[in-house]
N, C-alpha and C positions, 0 to 999 in steps of 0.2 A: 535953506533947510531941506533936510533929506526926509524922504517919506519912510525910510527904513531906519529903525532903531535897533541897535545890536544890544541884546541883554547879556550881561556877564553873569552866567549862572554858576560859576565856580566860586566856592567859598575858600578862604585861606585856611590851611590846616597846620597843625603843629606837628613837627616831625618827632616821632617817638623812638627813633632808632638809637639815640644815645641814652635812653632811660636805663637799660640794664647796666651800662657802664657806671652811671651815676649811683645806682643802688649799691653795686658792689664796692664802689669807692667809699660810700658812706659806711657800709657794713665793715669794711676793713679799718676805716678810721676809728669807729667805736670799739672794735675789738682790740686795737692797739692801745687806745687811750684808757680803756676800762681798767680800774684798779680792783683787784680781788681783795676782799676784806679778810684780814688776818684775824684769827681768833686770839684774843688777848688772854694770857694766863692770869688768873686772879690769885693763884696760890703758887708757892714754890715748893718743890718736892724732891725727894730722893727715893725713887721707887726701889723696892727690893729686887735682887737678882733672881731670875727664873732658871730652873734646870731643864724644863721642857715646856712647850706651848703648842696651842692649836689655833688655827685661823678659822673664823666664821665666814661663811659665804654670803649670808643675807644680812647686810649692814643695817637695813631698816628695823630689824628686831633689837638692835643694840641701843641701850640707853645708859649713858655714862654718869656715874657719881664720883666725885673727887673728895678726898679728905686730905687737907693740907693747911699749912700756915698761910695767912694772907700775905701777898707780895708787897702790899702797901702797909708799912709799919703803923700807920694811923688806925688801922682796923683791928689791931691787937696782935698778939704773938701766939695765941693758942690755936690748936687745930680746929678747923671748921669744915662743915659739909658744903659742897658746891655742886650745883646742877645747872647746866646751860649758862654758865658764867654768873650765876646769882648765888649768894650765900643763903643757906637754909638752916633752920634749927631742926632738931630731931622731930618735933611735932609737925613740921612742914613736909617731912619726907613722905608720909602716907598720902596726903593730897597730891603731891607731885607725882608719885607712882601711879595713882589712879588716873590722873590726867594723861600721863604718858601711855597708859594701857588703852584708854579710850581713843587715843589718836591713831592706834593701829587698827587694821582690818579685823574682822571677827575671827578668822582662822589664825591670825598671828598673835592674838592676845595671850593665849596660854604659852606661846613660844618666846615671849619677850625675855631678853637677856639683860641683866643688870651687870655692867662692867664697873668694878670698883677699883679706882686708881688712888692708892693711899701711900702716904709717906712711910718709909720703913721705920720711922721713930714714933708713929702714931700709937696711942694707947689702945690696947686691945678692947678696952671697955667701950670705946666709941664704935668699933667694928661690931662688937656683940650687940650693942643697942641698935645699930643699923640692921643687923641680921634679924633681930626680933621684929622691927618694923616691916621688913620684907616678908616675914612669915605671916604677919597679921593680914596682909593683902594678897597672900598666896603667890608672891613673886619669889619663887624658890630657885630660879636659875641665876646663880650669882657666879661671876668670873672675876678673879683677881688679876689686875693688869700689873705686869712687872717688866723690868728690863730683861733683855736676853742675857743669858749667862755668859761668863768670860770665854 
């Protein structure tokens, strides 16, 4: 027996040098395999042709309403209002507008723009009723979305 004992004071460590490589590999894997969700059109439309148009720079102010026939024949053949992929009746438009307005910041609320995308064959009565609902909640910035002219 020896009088002297040697203490091993080193602790085993895990090498972290490969960690950035692993993180970037995982990041690349998830970016490549991620599937972007496609918004499914619930109406079929033929938008009218435009003679001139303008582009809005602040996209967060834009709220889109659609008037079109349901793409699924089981839901009927008449024109319907659609917002965020859901069918709305005329009396549901006002609560939807108020909800969209409250989702904006205080300075953006009076600047909210409603973009109406309507079929060229839609009855003007539906558009007039919609315009009246917009006036009731003081949403007077209305833009009609069309196709570019020939």
